Structure formats: C-alpha cells, structure tokens
C-alpha positions as a Markdown table, in Angstrom:
| # | Residue | x | y | z |
|---|---|---|---|---|
| 1 | Unk | 9.7 | -28.0 | 15.9 |
| 2 | Unk | 9.1 | -27.6 | 12.2 |
| 3 | Unk | 10.5 | -24.8 | 10.2 |
| 4 | Unk | 8.1 | -22.1 | 9.2 |
| 5 | Unk | 7.2 | -21.6 | 5.6 |
| 6 | Unk | 8.2 | -18.3 | 4.1 |
| 7 | Unk | 5.5 | -15.7 | 4.6 |
| 8 | Unk | 3.6 | -14.6 | 1.6 |
| 9 | Unk | 2.8 | -11.0 | 0.9 |
| 10 | Unk | -0.8 | -10.4 | 1.8 |
| 11 | Unk | -3.1 | -7.7 | 0.6 |
| 12 | Unk | -3.3 | -4.7 | 2.8 |
| 13 | Unk | -6.1 | -4.4 | 5.3 |
| 14 | Unk | -9.3 | -2.5 | 4.5 |
| 15 | Unk | -8.1 | 0.4 | 6.6 |
| 16 | Unk | -4.8 | 0.6 | 4.7 |
| 17 | Unk | -6.8 | 0.7 | 1.4 |
| 18 | Unk | -9.1 | 3.4 | 2.7 |
| 19 | Unk | -6.1 | 5.4 | 3.9 |
| 20 | Unk | -4.5 | 5.3 | 0.4 |
| 21 | Unk | -7.6 | 7.1 | -0.9 |
| 22 | Unk | -8.6 | 9.4 | 2.0 |
| 23 | Unk | -5.8 | 9.7 | 4.5 |
| 24 | Unk | -3.6 | 12.7 | 5.1 |
| 25 | Unk | -1.0 | 12.0 | 2.4 |
| 26 | Unk | 1.1 | 14.1 | 0.2 |
| 27 | Unk | -0.3 | 15.4 | -3.1 |
| 28 | Unk | 2.2 | 13.2 | -4.9 |
| 29 | Unk | 1.1 | 10.1 | -3.0 |
| 30 | Unk | -2.6 | 10.8 | -3.7 |
| 31 | Unk | -1.9 | 11.2 | -7.4 |
| 32 | Unk | 0.1 | 8.0 | -7.4 |
| 33 | Unk | -2.8 | 6.2 | -5.7 |
| 34 | Unk | -5.3 | 7.6 | -8.2 |
| 35 | Unk | -3.2 | 6.5 | -11.1 |
| 36 | Unk | -2.7 | 2.9 | -9.8 |
| 37 | Unk | -6.3 | 2.1 | -9.2 |
| 38 | Unk | -7.7 | -0.3 | -6.6 |
| 39 | Unk | -5.0 | -0.7 | -3.9 |
| 40 | Unk | -6.1 | -4.3 | -3.2 |
| 41 | Unk | -4.4 | -5.1 | -6.5 |
| 42 | Unk | -1.2 | -3.3 | -5.6 |
| 43 | Unk | 2.2 | -5.1 | -5.5 |
| 44 | Unk | 4.6 | -4.7 | -2.6 |
| 45 | Unk | 6.7 | -2.5 | -4.9 |
| 46 | Unk | 3.8 | -0.1 | -5.5 |
| 47 | Unk | 3.2 | 0.2 | -1.8 |
| 48 | Unk | 6.9 | 1.0 | -1.2 |
| 49 | Unk | 6.8 | 3.7 | -3.9 |
| 50 | Unk | 3.6 | 5.1 | -2.3 |
| 51 | Unk | 5.3 | 5.2 | 1.1 |
| 52 | Unk | 8.3 | 7.0 | -0.4 |
| 53 | Unk | 6.0 | 9.6 | -1.9 |
| 54 | Unk | 4.6 | 10.4 | 1.6 |
| 55 | Unk | 1.6 | 8.1 | 1.6 |
| 56 | Unk | 2.3 | 6.2 | 4.8 |
| 57 | Unk | 2.9 | 8.2 | 7.9 |
C-alpha cells in the first residue's frame, strides 16, 4: 500500500458559492462575502472567517 499524498485545498462547490451569496447567513457574513468578491477565489482562511461570522450553518 502506498502512502497518500497530502490533500490539497479545493475550491468550494457551486452550491457553497451560491450559499455565500444567497443563503440564510448573518448580516456580518453577507457583508464579508460582498467585500471579498467571487468565492471561487477565496482562501481557506477567508472561508473560516466567513464561517465564524455566521455564514455557514
């Protein structure tokens, strides 16, 4: 058995990107999403901050 390569961070799914713009999220998370543009370009850190602001439920 060969060891697995470290997993890379992948862009979020289309549904996750749509949720960032239209889902039931807090006002702070929606503002954050609006300020950071296209979520397909977001880093893992930006998604973590978005989640802390109430953007992922």
